[in-house]
DRENGUTOR-834533 format. One record per residue (C-alpha): residue number from 1; y, z, x. Coordinates in Angstrom, 1 decimal. Layout:
num = NUM; y = Y; z = Z; x = X
...
END
This chain:
num = 1; y = 106.2; z = 140.9; x = -139.0
num = 2; y = 105.7; z = 138.1; x = -136.8
num = 3; y = 109.5; z = 137.0; x = -137.1
num = 4; y = 110.5; z = 140.4; x = -136.1
num = 5; y = 108.1; z = 140.8; x = -133.2
num = 6; y = 109.0; z = 136.4; x = -132.1
num = 7; y = 112.4; z = 137.2; x = -131.9
num = 8; y = 112.5; z = 140.8; x = -130.4
num = 9; y = 110.4; z = 139.0; x = -128.0
num = 10; y = 113.1; z = 136.4; x = -127.4
num = 11; y = 115.8; z = 139.0; x = -127.1
num = 12; y = 113.7; z = 141.3; x = -124.8
num = 13; y = 113.5; z = 138.5; x = -122.8
num = 14; y = 117.0; z = 137.3; x = -122.6
num = 15; y = 117.7; z = 140.8; x = -121.4
num = 16; y = 115.0; z = 141.0; x = -118.6
num = 17; y = 116.7; z = 137.9; x = -117.3
num = 18; y = 120.2; z = 138.6; x = -117.3
num = 19; y = 119.1; z = 141.9; x = -115.8
num = 20; y = 117.4; z = 140.1; x = -113.3
num = 21; y = 120.1; z = 137.6; x = -112.1
num = 22; y = 122.8; z = 140.9; x = -112.2
num = 23; y = 120.5; z = 142.7; x = -109.8
num = 24; y = 119.8; z = 139.5; x = -107.8
num = 25; y = 123.7; z = 139.2; x = -107.7
num = 26; y = 124.7; z = 142.9; x = -106.8
num = 27; y = 122.5; z = 142.6; x = -103.6
num = 28; y = 123.7; z = 139.2; x = -102.2
num = 29; y = 126.9; z = 140.9; x = -102.7
num = 30; y = 125.7; z = 143.8; x = -101.0
num = 31; y = 124.3; z = 141.3; x = -97.9
num = 32; y = 127.3; z = 139.8; x = -98.0
num = 33; y = 129.2; z = 143.1; x = -96.7
num = 34; y = 126.6; z = 143.7; x = -94.4
num = 35; y = 127.4; z = 140.7; x = -93.1
num = 36; y = 130.8; z = 140.7; x = -92.7
num = 37; y = 130.5; z = 144.4; x = -91.8
num = 38; y = 128.4; z = 143.2; x = -88.8
num = 39; y = 131.4; z = 140.8; x = -88.0
num = 40; y = 133.9; z = 143.6; x = -87.8
num = 41; y = 131.1; z = 145.8; x = -85.2
num = 42; y = 131.1; z = 143.3; x = -82.8
num = 43; y = 134.9; z = 142.9; x = -82.5
num = 44; y = 134.9; z = 146.1; x = -81.4
num = 45; y = 132.0; z = 146.1; x = -79.0
num = 46; y = 134.2; z = 143.1; x = -78.2
num = 47; y = 137.9; z = 144.9; x = -77.8
num = 48; y = 136.8; z = 147.9; x = -76.6
num = 49; y = 134.2; z = 149.8; x = -73.6
num = 50; y = 131.0; z = 149.9; x = -75.3
num = 51; y = 127.9; z = 149.6; x = -72.5
num = 52; y = 124.7; z = 148.2; x = -73.2
num = 53; y = 121.4; z = 149.8; x = -71.8
num = 54; y = 119.7; z = 146.9; x = -69.4
num = 55; y = 119.3; z = 146.6; x = -65.8
num = 56; y = 121.7; z = 145.8; x = -63.3
num = 57; y = 120.0; z = 142.1; x = -62.2
num = 58; y = 121.0; z = 141.4; x = -66.5
num = 59; y = 124.0; z = 142.7; x = -66.1
num = 60; y = 125.4; z = 139.1; x = -64.5
num = 61; y = 128.9; z = 139.5; x = -65.0
num = 62; y = 129.8; z = 142.3; x = -66.3
num = 63; y = 130.5; z = 145.7; x = -65.0
num = 64; y = 127.4; z = 148.3; x = -64.1
num = 65; y = 127.2; z = 151.8; x = -64.1
num = 66; y = 124.5; z = 152.7; x = -62.1
num = 67; y = 124.5; z = 156.4; x = -63.2
num = 68; y = 123.9; z = 155.8; x = -66.8
num = 69; y = 122.4; z = 151.7; x = -66.5
num = 70; y = 124.7; z = 150.6; x = -69.0
num = 71; y = 126.4; z = 147.4; x = -69.1
num = 72; y = 129.8; z = 146.3; x = -69.7
num = 73; y = 130.1; z = 143.6; x = -71.0
num = 74; y = 133.8; z = 141.7; x = -71.6
num = 75; y = 132.1; z = 140.1; x = -74.9
num = 76; y = 130.4; z = 140.6; x = -78.1
num = 77; y = 129.5; z = 138.3; x = -80.7
num = 78; y = 127.3; z = 137.5; x = -83.6
num = 79; y = 124.4; z = 134.6; x = -83.4
num = 80; y = 122.7; z = 132.9; x = -86.5
num = 81; y = 120.6; z = 130.4; x = -86.6
num = 82; y = 118.5; z = 127.7; x = -88.4
num = 83; y = 115.1; z = 129.0; x = -86.5
num = 84; y = 115.6; z = 132.3; x = -87.7
num = 85; y = 117.8; z = 132.2; x = -91.0
num = 86; y = 116.6; z = 135.2; x = -93.1
num = 87; y = 118.2; z = 137.5; x = -89.5
num = 88; y = 120.8; z = 137.6; x = -86.7
num = 89; y = 122.0; z = 139.5; x = -84.0
num = 90; y = 124.4; z = 141.2; x = -82.9
num = 91; y = 124.2; z = 140.6; x = -78.7
num = 92; y = 126.3; z = 141.9; x = -75.8
num = 93; y = 127.5; z = 139.0; x = -73.4
num = 94; y = 125.9; z = 139.9; x = -69.9
num = 95; y = 126.2; z = 136.7; x = -68.3
num = 96; y = 129.2; z = 135.7; x = -70.1
num = 97; y = 128.1; z = 132.2; x = -70.7
num = 98; y = 129.6; z = 132.5; x = -74.4
num = 99; y = 125.8; z = 132.3; x = -76.4
num = 100; y = 123.3; z = 134.4; x = -76.7
num = 101; y = 120.1; z = 135.5; x = -74.6
num = 102; y = 117.2; z = 137.1; x = -75.1
num = 103; y = 117.9; z = 140.0; x = -73.0
num = 104; y = 121.2; z = 140.1; x = -75.0
num = 105; y = 120.1; z = 141.5; x = -78.2
num = 106; y = 122.3; z = 144.8; x = -79.1
num = 107; y = 120.8; z = 144.8; x = -82.3
num = 108; y = 118.7; z = 142.5; x = -84.9
num = 109; y = 119.7; z = 142.4; x = -88.5
num = 110; y = 117.3; z = 141.7; x = -91.2
num = 111; y = 118.2; z = 140.4; x = -94.8
num = 112; y = 115.9; z = 141.4; x = -97.7
num = 113; y = 112.9; z = 139.6; x = -99.0
num = 114; y = 114.1; z = 136.8; x = -101.2
num = 115; y = 117.4; z = 136.2; x = -99.7
num = 116; y = 118.4; z = 134.3; x = -96.6
num = 117; y = 121.1; z = 132.5; x = -95.0
num = 118; y = 121.2; z = 129.4; x = -96.6
num = 119; y = 123.9; z = 127.4; x = -94.4
num = 120; y = 126.8; z = 127.8; x = -91.7
num = 121; y = 129.6; z = 125.5; x = -91.1
num = 122; y = 132.5; z = 125.9; x = -88.2
num = 123; y = 135.9; z = 123.8; x = -88.4
num = 124; y = 136.4; z = 121.9; x = -86.0
num = 125; y = 140.7; z = 122.8; x = -85.2
num = 126; y = 141.6; z = 119.2; x = -84.3
num = 127; y = 140.2; z = 117.2; x = -87.3
num = 128; y = 139.3; z = 119.8; x = -89.9
num = 129; y = 136.0; z = 118.7; x = -90.0
num = 130; y = 133.2; z = 121.0; x = -90.7
num = 131; y = 130.1; z = 121.4; x = -87.9
num = 132; y = 127.0; z = 122.9; x = -90.7
num = 133; y = 123.3; z = 123.6; x = -90.7
num = 134; y = 122.9; z = 122.8; x = -95.0
num = 135; y = 119.2; z = 124.4; x = -94.1
num = 136; y = 116.2; z = 122.7; x = -95.9
num = 137; y = 118.8; z = 120.6; x = -97.9
num = 138; y = 119.8; z = 118.5; x = -95.7
num = 139; y = 119.7; z = 119.1; x = -91.5
num = 140; y = 123.2; z = 118.5; x = -91.4
num = 141; y = 125.7; z = 117.7; x = -88.0
num = 142; y = 124.5; z = 120.7; x = -86.1
num = 143; y = 120.4; z = 119.3; x = -87.0
num = 144; y = 117.2; z = 121.3; x = -87.0
num = 145; y = 117.7; z = 123.0; x = -84.0
num = 146; y = 121.9; z = 124.7; x = -85.3
num = 147; y = 123.3; z = 128.1; x = -83.7
num = 148; y = 126.4; z = 129.5; x = -85.0
num = 149; y = 127.9; z = 132.3; x = -82.4
num = 150; y = 131.1; z = 134.6; x = -83.3
num = 151; y = 132.3; z = 135.9; x = -79.8
num = 152; y = 134.7; z = 138.6; x = -79.6
num = 153; y = 135.8; z = 139.0; x = -75.6
num = 154; y = 138.2; z = 142.0; x = -74.7
num = 155; y = 141.0; z = 142.6; x = -74.6
num = 156; y = 141.6; z = 139.7; x = -77.5
num = 157; y = 140.8; z = 141.4; x = -81.0
num = 158; y = 140.5; z = 137.1; x = -81.9
num = 159; y = 137.4; z = 135.2; x = -83.4
num = 160; y = 136.3; z = 132.6; x = -80.9
num = 161; y = 133.6; z = 130.5; x = -82.4
num = 162; y = 130.3; z = 127.9; x = -80.9
num = 163; y = 127.4; z = 126.1; x = -81.7
num = 164; y = 124.7; z = 123.9; x = -80.4
num = 165; y = 127.0; z = 120.8; x = -80.1
num = 166; y = 129.8; z = 122.3; x = -78.8
num = 167; y = 129.5; z = 126.5; x = -76.6
num = 168; y = 132.4; z = 128.2; x = -76.1
num = 169; y = 133.4; z = 131.1; x = -73.2
num = 170; y = 136.2; z = 132.4; x = -75.1
num = 171; y = 138.6; z = 131.9; x = -72.3
num = 172; y = 141.9; z = 132.5; x = -73.0
num = 173; y = 144.7; z = 130.3; x = -73.3
num = 174; y = 144.4; z = 126.5; x = -75.1
num = 175; y = 143.5; z = 125.5; x = -78.5
num = 176; y = 139.8; z = 127.2; x = -79.6
num = 177; y = 137.7; z = 123.6; x = -80.8
num = 178; y = 136.6; z = 125.9; x = -83.8
num = 179; y = 139.3; z = 127.2; x = -86.4
num = 180; y = 137.1; z = 129.3; x = -88.1
num = 181; y = 133.5; z = 129.5; x = -89.4
num = 182; y = 131.4; z = 130.7; x = -92.9
num = 183; y = 128.2; z = 132.5; x = -93.5
num = 184; y = 126.3; z = 131.1; x = -96.3
num = 185; y = 123.9; z = 133.6; x = -98.3
num = 186; y = 121.4; z = 133.2; x = -101.4
num = 187; y = 118.8; z = 134.5; x = -103.2
num = 188; y = 115.9; z = 131.8; x = -102.2
num = 189; y = 115.9; z = 128.8; x = -105.4
num = 190; y = 118.8; z = 129.9; x = -106.7
num = 191; y = 121.9; z = 127.9; x = -104.8
num = 192; y = 123.8; z = 128.7; x = -108.1
num = 193; y = 124.3; z = 131.9; x = -107.1
num = 194; y = 125.5; z = 132.3; x = -103.1
num = 195; y = 127.9; z = 134.4; x = -101.4
num = 196; y = 129.8; z = 133.3; x = -98.0
num = 197; y = 131.4; z = 135.2; x = -95.3
num = 198; y = 134.3; z = 133.4; x = -93.6
num = 199; y = 136.1; z = 134.6; x = -90.5
num = 200; y = 139.2; z = 132.9; x = -88.7
num = 201; y = 140.4; z = 132.6; x = -84.7
num = 202; y = 142.8; z = 136.1; x = -85.9
num = 203; y = 140.0; z = 137.7; x = -86.5
num = 204; y = 140.2; z = 138.0; x = -90.1
num = 205; y = 136.6; z = 138.4; x = -92.7
num = 206; y = 136.4; z = 137.4; x = -96.2
num = 207; y = 133.8; z = 137.1; x = -98.4
num = 208; y = 133.6; z = 135.0; x = -101.4
num = 209; y = 131.2; z = 132.3; x = -103.6
num = 210; y = 133.0; z = 129.6; x = -102.7
num = 211; y = 132.1; z = 127.9; x = -99.0
num = 212; y = 134.8; z = 128.8; x = -96.4
num = 213; y = 136.8; z = 131.0; x = -98.9
END
């Protein structure tokens, strides 16, 4: 009887562990596709005429409609920060500086409890070097104050990228400093189970299990 009970306990423990890993992997995959859809949302906003409710002063370089109180920014983007690895924002670039500011936030997306943005990188066009932040494992080239911006500026559907080391205004013409970027998500403490969302200059978005897809 004791032998049978021991075998049953071992089998139950293994099954519960596998179920937990399966559930975690499913949620992680869902979160990765959520980030990918957010990139598409920023692209649609950036290439179409979407108004953001704000003041005329805050509208800066955008086109302001007094009747509706909306500012029509020329660019929209996603902002990821080492300071907030469990959330990211979609923003309207009201002042056209190619960077996120607190008053430009359109929506904040929060990851499920127990999941985090473990690292993000932008690949330099000229050298192929990845400028990275790699979470708590090491500061990476971008350092502790790392940030990554993925932006789309009307009427161009292509993506442009910025980090805390290299900013951009998504100006037309010329070669972009970065050719692609990726964001990696993982369940806390489970570095082997990760998903990456990769974005390239032409606006291609991919979800895969390896960095950079």
